[in-house]
N, C-alpha and C positions, 0 to 999 in steps of 0.2 A: 655728617661729613660735609665739609664745605667744598665749594665749586673748586677750589684750588688746593685741596688736600695734599696732592703730590708735590705741590711747589712749597718751598719753605719762605716765609715771609722775609722780605729784604731787611727788616730791622733786626731779625733773629739770626741773620747770617753772620753778624759781626761778632757774636759770642762764640765760644769754643764748643759750648754745650747749650742745648736747647731744652729748658726744662718742661716738664708736663704742665706746670702753671703757665708758661708762656703759651703753650698750645691750647690750653683750656681757656685763656683770656681771648686769644685769637679766634677760636671757635665761637665764643660768646658773641663777639663783635661781629663775626660773619653772619650769624644767626640774626642779629639785629638788622644788618644790611639786607638780608633776605626778605625779613618781614617788611621792611620799608619798600623794597622793590616791588614785592607782591602787592602791597597796599597802594602804590602809586599806579601800577598797572590796572588796578581794579580787580584783581583775582581774589582779594580779600576786601571786605568793606571797611572804609575808613572816611569820616566826614571831611577831612582835609588832606587829601592826597599830596598836595604840593609840599605840605609840612614833612610828610614822610620822606619825598625825594630830597628836600633840603637836609633832613637829618642824616640821610644815606651818604649824600655827597660831602657834608660837612665832616662826618666821621672819616671818611677816606681822604678828605683834604687835609685833615689833622695828622693822620696816620698814613704814610705813603705805602706801608706794607699791605694795606687793605685796598689799594686802588686796582689792583689786578682782580681782586675778589669782586668788587662791584662791577667791574667791566665783564667779568666772566659770568656773573649771575645775570646781567642784563642780556648778554648773548644767549645765555642758556633759555631764558624766557622767551626769546624771540625765535628760538629753532623749534619748528614744527608746532608752533602754538595755534590751536584751532580757534581761538577767540580773536577776532578782527580787531575789536576795541582794545584789548590787551596788547596786541601787536603794534597798533598805532601809539599807545602809550609807552610802549617799549622803545620805539624809535624816538619819541620825545625825550625819553629819560637818557637815552644814548646821546642825543644833542646836548642836553643840560650836562652830562658828564664831560663831553668834549670842552664845553665852555668853562668848566670848573677846573679840570687838570687833565693833562694828556694820558693816554695808557703808558704804563711803564715801557721803556725801550724794548724789552724782550717780547711784550705782548702786542706792540704797535702794529707790526705787519700782520698779526693775525687778526686784529681788529679791522684793519683796512680791507684785507681780503673778505672777511665776513660781510662788511657793508657792500662791497662790490658784487659778492655773489648773491645776497639775500634781500637786498633793498627792492621794495615792490615796483619801483618805476625809476626812471631815469632822473626825474627831479628830485626825488629823496635821496637816490645814491650820490648825485652831484652836491646837494646841500650838505649831506653828512661828510662827505669826501672833504669838501672845503672847510667844514667846521673842525674835522680831524686835523687837517694841515694847519690851520690857525692855532688849534690846541697845542700842537707839537712845536711848530716854529714860531708862533707869535708871542706876545707878551704875557707873562705868567700872572695869574690872579694873585692878589695879596690877601684875599678873604674869601671865605666860602660864599656860595649863593644862598639867599634867603628864600623863604617861601613865596615872598612877593616878587623875587626876581625870576623864579622859575617859569612861570608862563610867558614873561616878556622875552627871555632868553630863548625858549622853544620857538616862540612865534618869529623872533628875529632870525634864528638859525635856519629854521624850516621854512622862512618867508611865507608863513600862513597867518591867517586871521587869529587874533586873540580870542579865545572862546568868549561868548556872550556873558558867562558868569563873571569874567574879569572886567567887564566894561562898566560896571556899576560906578558912579562917580565917587562912592565911599571908598572903593577898594583900589581903583587905579586912577591916578591923575595923569593923563597922557602928557600934559605940559611939563611934568617934572619926572618923566620916565627916564631911566638911565640909558635905555636903548631907543633908538628911533623906531616908530611903528612900521610894520611892513607897508609896502605901497598898496593902494586900493586895488581890488581885482580888476582886470582889464574887462571892458565892455565893448561889445561890438554893436555898432548901429546897423540896423536892418533896412 
């Protein structure tokens, strides 16, 4: 059963009857999303988690009926998750989702309230709230994020350093990055 099993997908509401085949297809795609979310969060092992995030976001980007599903799954994985690394990745995936497409209007306030109530600190809450605002009211993306875009978007959105694994000259060319890098950490002189 999907995270939004009680909600009818938007694309299915335009027809007078929803067939079992439509629901089966929706459930199959929701299962793919779930596996991608778990893989990116590190709850299942995968050698290229950014590829899984890109796959999930691209699927929901292409099919708006799956957008509430991907948001619901991310929020579910952030709720009472005992694994700190998984939670950190969950917030990162939420930031990438905001950069990809806004939550559907009927789910928007729920996501905003969730961020306000569950973000671990003020900096995270403020960064995600700003990203949500830009996602809802800013310019819409014309193409889904790629696996190369994911760490850059997360670092830009959360104003954090890009993981050292992305700083290899062969994988990230900072001079051609689509987003400006985050500012260097503030240092104090003693």
